VEXGU-724090 format. One record per residue (C-alpha): residue in three letters; x, y, z. Coordinates in pm, whole numbers, plus 32768, in hexadecimal, padded with zeros to 4 digits. Example, Ala and Ser with C-alpha at 12.3 -4.5 7.8 and 13.67 -1.06 7.14 Angstrom:
<sites>
ALA84CE7E3E830CSER85577F9682CA
</sites>
This chain:
<sites>
UNK6F54C7F11340UNK70C2C78C133BUNK70C7C77011BFUNK703EC8D111A6UNK7148C9521298UNK725EC8A911D3UNK71EBC9411087UNK72EDCA591098UNK73FFC980112CUNK7540C9731063UNK7660C9371153UNK7649C818124DUNK772FC7B41369UNK7712C64513C8UNK77A4C5E01517UNK77C6C46F1561UNK781DC3F616BEUNK790AC2F1173DUNK77F1C20F17B7UNK7765C20E1655UNK78B0C1DA15A0UNK793AC0C31678UNK78D0BF6916E4UNK78ADBF0C1852UNK7A1CBEAA1864UNK7A90BFF617D2UNK7AE4BF761676UNK7A66C0431552UNK790FBFE414CDUNK7977BFD61361UNK7821BF7B12D8UNK7781C0A61382UNK7895C190130BUNK7867C11211A8UNK76F1C15211C2UNK772EC2AE1251UNK781BC30A1137UNK7728C2861031UNK7617C36210C2UNK76F8C49510CCUNK7754C4600F61UNK75E6C4340F04UNK7593C57C0FB4UNK76AEC62B0EFEUNK7623C5AA0DB5UNK74E2C6650E0BUNK75A8C7AA0E1BUNK75EAC7C80F90UNK773DC8221021UNK77A3C73C113FUNK78A3C7601255UNK78E4C62E132DUNK7948C656149AUNK79B8C501150AUNK7A04C4671658UNK7A99C30E167DUNK7C11C3451682UNK7C44C2D917ECUNK7B49C1BD17C6UNK7BF2C14A1686UNK7D42C1551735UNK7CB7C0811850UNK7C40BF811755UNK7D86BF811691UNK7E5ABF5817CAUNK7D5FBE6F1871UNK7D29BF52199DUNK7BDFBF051A4DUNK7BC7C0301B39UNK7C0CC1991ADFUNK7D3DC2071BAAUNK7D2CC3381C8DUNK7E94C3981C47UNK7E97C4B71B4CUNK7FCEC4421A91UNK7F3EC2E51A69UNK7DF4C36E19E5UNK7EAFC44D18F1UNK7F7CC324187CUNK7E3BC2641838UNK7DB2C38D1776UNK7EEEC3A216A5UNK7ED6C2321647UNK7D5EC23D1613UNK7D61C3781540UNK7E32C2CA1436UNK7D4AC19D1429UNK7C13C2771423UNK7C86C35D130AUNK7D13C23D123EUNK7BBFC1981243UNK7B0AC2DC11E9UNK7BF8C31A10C8UNK7BC7C1BE1037UNK7A4CC1CD104EUNK7A27C32D0FC4UNK7B18C2D10EABUNK7A27C1BB0E46UNK7925C2CC0E03UNK7A22C3A70D49UNK7A21C4A60E62UNK7B50C5580EF1UNK7B6DC59E1064UNK7C43C68D1130UNK7C9FC676129EUNK7C9AC79C138EUNK7D0EC76614F5UNK7CA2C88C15CBUNK7CD6C8FC1733UNK7C36CA011811UNK7D50CAEF17ACUNK7CE0CAE1163FUNK7B92CB7416AAUNK7C26CC5B17B0UNK7D1CCD1316CFUNK7C68CDEF15D1UNK7D6CCDC114BDUNK7D75CC4714E3UNK7BF9CC4214EEUNK7BE3CCFF13A5UNK7CEECC20130BUNK7C27CAE91367UNK7AEBCB8B12E0UNK7B93CBE01196UNK7C23CA821171UNK7AD0C9E011ACUNK7A2BCAC310AEUNK7B3CCA790FAEUNK7B13C9020FDEUNK7998C9100FC3UNK79ADC9E40E88UNK7A7CC8CE0DE9UNK7983C7C10E50UNK7A70C72E0F52UNK79E8C69F1099UNK7A9AC73811C8UNK7ABBC63B12E2UNK7AF5C6E8142DUNK7B60C6691580UNK7C06C6FC16B0UNK7D81C6D916AFUNK7D79C5ED17D9UNK7EDCC56117BCUNK7F83C6AE1806UNK7E87C79618ACUNK7E9BC7E11A20UNK7D62C7E81AF8UNK7D57C9631B0AUNK7D53C976198DUNK7C4DC8691955UNK7AF4C8AE18CEUNK7AA2C77B199DUNK79A2C6BA18D4UNK7941C69E1768UNK77D9C70817A2UNK785BC8601803UNK7961C85216EFUNK7856C80E15E8UNK7787C9381661UNK78BACA18164EUNK78FFC99514EFUNK779DCA00148EUNK77F5CB6414EFUNK7947CB491446UNK78ABCAE012FBUNK774FCB841309UNK76A6CA2F12F8UNK752DCA1912D4UNK74FBC8CB1382UNK75B6C8001487UNK7565C68D149CUNK75EEC5E215D2UNK75E9C46915ACUNK75F1C3B516F9UNK758AC2691792UNK7438C2F21800UNK7307C3561734UNK7300C4BA17B8UNK72A1C57C18F1UNK71A8C4CD19D4UNK70D8C5601AECUNK718CC46A1BD3UNK728DC3551BBCUNK71E9C2521AD4UNK72C2C13D1B66UNK722CC1681CC1UNK70DDC2141C85UNK6FDDC1621BAAUNK6F0FC2A31B96UNK702BC3681AF6UNK6FC2C40C19B0UNK7099C47D188CUNK7087C5F01842UNK707CC62916CAUNK7095C7A416DDUNK7137C89B17CFUNK70F6CA091787UNK719ACA9B18BDUNK72A9CA05199AUNK7222CA601AF1UNK726DC9D41C4BUNK717FC8B01C17UNK723BC8431ADEUNK7388C85E1B94UNK7302C7881CB2UNK7299C6781BBEUNK7403C6501B52UNK74DCC5731C2BUNK75B2C43E1C42UNK770EC3FB1BC5UNK7783C3721A7CUNK7809C2171A37UNK795FC1A11AAEUNK79EEC20C195CUNK7943C360193FUNK7958C4A819FFUNK77FFC54019CEUNK76A1C4F61A45UNK755AC5A81A00UNK75C8C6D31AD3UNK76DFC72619DFUNK75E8C70C18BFUNK74FFC8081962UNK7629C8F01993UNK767FC8C31824UNK7517C91017C5UNK752CCA5B1881UNK7661CABA17B8UNK75E4CA421666UNK7489CADD167EUNK7522CC2916EEUNK75DECC2415A4UNK749BCBF314E0UNK74DFCA8114A8UNK73CFC97A14D1UNK744EC84C1595UNK73CCC6E91590UNK742AC5CB167BUNK73E6C47215E9UNK7451C308160CUNK757EC2CA152FUNK7537C156151BUNK73E2C1881479UNK73EEC1091313UNK742BC2221214UNK73FEC3231327UNK7493C44B126AUNK73C8C4081132UNK728AC3EB11FFUNK72D3C53112B4UNK7308C5EF116FUNK71C6C55910E8UNK710FC5F01212UNK70BFC4B412D6UNK7053C4F5143EUNK718AC46D14E4UNK724EC4EA160DUNK722FC63616C2UNK7242C77A1601UNK72B5C8B816B1UNK723CC9EB15F6UNK7334CAFA1599UNK731ACC5B161DUNK7362CD951557UNK74D4CD62151DUNK75E5CE531585UNK76F1CEAB1487UNK7836CDEB1477UNK78F9CEED153EUNK77FDCEF3165BUNK77ECCD77165EUNK7964CD71168DUNK7949CE6B17ABUNK783ACD9E1857UNK78C0CC3F1828UNK7A11CC36177AUNK7AEECD1E1840UNK7B60CCD919A3UNK7B00CDF01A91UNK7C30CEA11B20UNK7B89CF6B1C31UNK7A47CFF51CC2UNK79AAD14D1CCBUNK78AED17C1DE4UNK77A1D2791D85UNK7685D32D1E30UNK7516D2ED1DF0UNK74F3D40B1CF7UNK7614D38F1C22UNK7584D2311C29UNK7434D2A81BA9UNK74DCD3781A9CUNK759DD2491A20UNK7460D1771A13UNK73BCD283193EUNK74D8D2781840UNK75B0D39A18B5UNK7726D3B618F0UNK77D6D3921A3DUNK7850D4DF1AC6UNK7952D5181BD6UNK7857D5D11CABUNK7797D48D1CE2UNK78C3D3B71D49UNK78F6D3741EBCUNK7A1CD2801EC0UNK7B23D1D81DE5UNK7B89D06E1E24UNK7CBCCFD31D7FUNK7DCBD05B1C9BUNK7D96D0881B26UNK7DFCD1601A01UNK7D30D2271909UNK7C7FD144180FUNK7C52D0241903UNK7AFECF87194AUNK7A6FCFB01AA7UNK7932CF521B5FUNK7849D05E1BE3UNK77A6D0131D33UNK76B7D0B21E28UNK770FD0F71F93UNK765FCFAD1FE4UNK775FCEF21F0DUNK7666CEA91DF6UNK7707CEA41C9EUNK762BCF711BB5UNK7709CFA01A83UNK7860CF7D19E5UNK791DD071190CUNK7A61D0EA1870UNK7AF5D1FE1942UNK7B87D34018B3UNK7C63D37819E4UNK7D4FD2AA1ABBUNK7CF8D2431C1EUNK7DF0D3441CA9UNK7D53D45F1BE1UNK7BF0D3FB1C3BUNK7C4CD3F01DADUNK7CBAD55B1D90UNK7B89D5DD1CD4UNK7A6AD50A1D58UNK7946D5E11DC8UNK79B9D7041CEEUNK792AD7A61BB6UNK79E1D77F1A6BUNK7A48D8EE1A5CUNK7B1CD8B21B95UNK7BE5D78F1B02UNK7CFBD8561A61UNK7D4BD91E1B99UNK7D6FD7DD1C61UNK7E12D6F51B60UNK7EBED7ED1A7BUNK7DF6D75E1957UNK7C99D6F318F4UNK7C70D5C01816UNK7AF4D5C0180DUNK79CDD65618C4UNK794FD4F91917UNK79FFD3F119E5UNK794FD2EC1910UNK788DD35417D8UNK7732D2C217A2UNK77ADD2181662UNK78A0D14E1735UNK77AED0EF184EUNK76F0CFA61861UNK75DECFA21967UNK75A3CE561A14UNK744CCDC119DB
</sites>
């Protein structure tokens, strides 16, 4: 089944975690990295485009500086990342060079996804690199980014990169074979799920536990990433990165790991609204407006009950019910001050109140993404 699903796959994002890239003491697992690069190059020789999202900078820094426990101090962690990033990229460059492949490094932050212009710049750069056969290697810019600007983990980052680049398949390589019905380390009856068609509450409950001392993500972050990737129309597979020739086997259709099936993808702009942009405020709507949004219609002022936060025209906001349930996100045509003055009114009353009318809709249907 997997081989049939991958038939139309062209662009692949491969995310490899810290626990896969490093040894138990935090030093880089060079033999595994060499194997990973060899597989990526073999896949590229088959005509696939590959983007690598790599963890391991902090872990590599711990190994290089002989630090046994990840520090809690932010500056110390960032210093480790700065040291480790050099070692990690130097190794990637040497190994890819052996296969006559050129790599490029992109260090991203939450702000690069939040700001529409920076988002499009990153998108254009990735497309230009892929067109030239170059392998983009992406990581979060840990040495300089503050907590409020962090994506947080590379599982989420890899899912966002899928939306950024319109990838067909996301492969997350971890230290576990996939999603189990229970913790396989403590429950002998735990079974590996090969296929997940819908990420419901039961699937979310199956995810749990923290990552290794070198990593930041556990299965929960991978499920969150699957929600993002599949919303974009990207199939996502979790597999064990230490399985021999894992990428080659996946592309050949072997029944390995857990495959999360893609949904009908939203376009790039709507993906950015849903997952890329930070939400600057909240519009609380009545039941009628909520139903209209769910049926694909625009948000009108007459259905808005309350404005929360301060924002300008063109910002992305969440849309909530009176029960504080987020039902959608969208790009607003009016500022928070203007909406506060015209909420509950019809569009033909806007000009008399504001002295102008930008649009009939507060948020047009083309700029609304309904939460599923």
